[in-house]
C-alpha angles and dihedrals in degrees: 000000000000114000125220108201124198112211112205113202139040109224135105090276090056094046085055088052092046090052093048090051093043086068089060135072094258127120102232125209123175141198130189141146088251129044109243108199094205091057094041089055092056099040129081086225138002121205122196107219142135103276095199088061101091092190092056092045094049091044090056090044092054092044092058096038096244115193094182137017136202116205108206111182133048096239094069092044091051087049094056096250092139088052094049092049091050091048088055091053095256110125108233116203093215134078124270120255094265094053093042084069086088083079109021097053113043090185090056090046096056093045090049090053091049093045096051098035094242108178123244100040112148122217110279148162130199126220136188088179110075092199093053088049090054088050089055092052089053091050101041116105098225143006124321137200113226113213130177108229092229136062118294103161094255093299106093104079122102124189122205115220090025114043101009144015120244088255092054090046092056090046087051092054094044092051104038125087100237130142097200138010137192120219114194139167113281108250116214120202137066124317123226137164131222117188125200137195108228132188138131091014089302125125128197117185132211134210119289117263131193114213123198109222099174117095098227140049118275089033094285130142135030128334119267138184085270129299097210144310146212139213131192130234090263134041098273129062123238093261092050136067129214091263090057091052090048091051091055091049090052089057090052092048090050093049092049091049089056097048118086105231106337116182130178129038121332113198118200116199107198138187114217101211134172088264093051134264121345129182118249092181142312123243121203094219144032113303120243112249093015095069089061088059096046109038098053091060097043108112094185117092106256089208088061090057091051095047093047088049090052096045095050094245130135113280116252118257106259120238120198131192110248093247139125123232138205125189127189125184123214108209131181115275110273094027126184103012102032109005119184114216127202106064112138114241109231098185125092140167089263095055101033091094114206096345124096115239123215120186119215126168107359138145111232113206137171092264098041147293123312135187124257124199091281136072106303110201142334128222118206127200118203121191146125094283138028091243092054094045088049091054090052091053093046090051090055092048088052087059090047091055122211101257105130095352138099125204136176098233091182095073110115095002115140098245092053093047089048088052089057093049091047090047095056093042090054093051092051091047095241 
């Protein structure tokens, strides 16, 4: 049976998904609020629509005769798009609205972990009264991470003792328009992500990735949606060992076991601390940029995963090429606080060299492609080592030029990776 797959979403993550499906026998259709030229080139048809409108997404899915759907971003999941597709008889690889709360409601996420004894949960409290939250900051013995309970595109967290002082955190709470916040112990260590395909009670894990949220080199500046990431040729990262990776996988297994009937991608963001693996957060979909590291080295046909999930079968065992990857995002100057749109994007798949190019939020005009106020595109090097992959990504960025763009060039460079290794060794007293 020929499969017609609808891809919902138009970012770099979805371009990576489209490329993975483009290597299969699927007929691919796509819809998003922005026209991603990379996805449009791979799809039979690309429809511009509001992806948080379940009726609009279902209508388009039915119009193209979709037999499967992949919901990429968190917004449509929170809006119940997967529920609506399932109700229309179109299997959606993505959790329903209720189970997507594992990402979309951080207060629920922490209470869920506590209730089900999911390992790796930090100390936390939730507040809907911002003055009481400020009092808790004053009384707490140590530093705290301040997290809005809802979705903030990766830009809402403030960490006392790292990004802000206690006084600045309290000012942030008093001035922000949040209904609820989570205050939790500050975790010190090295962050990493493990993503898993989940369906029918099965869980298949992927290599660990380290994202870089801070806007500027040296891990300085405000948080972003992610400036880039890297993975190694094996499952673990250079500052981890196999036991650390296994501990993170155990957390994901416990989480899936406590969820009713989760399907889609479960993304665990972890902090490797001196005491072991702790959970920073869960996401209910692929990470962006982490999908651009994971999917290019996936040897298993992604379509086979989707079909097995729909048919209620065991998910196929995953095979990955033994390659390292380095992703670097190019963003508009001033991103994320004061981004300037309108710079022409000079890079294309034809001139990116050995790197993979993933478009994100760009404006395709008659005379070319231009930046918007969000992340523009990612380049990904794939090679035997992180160092070689980083050089491939840098060569592509040299073609792209720097006019109107900001990039974190340090991602994946040997000195930054070594600092991660040294930091972890120091925390462990090695």
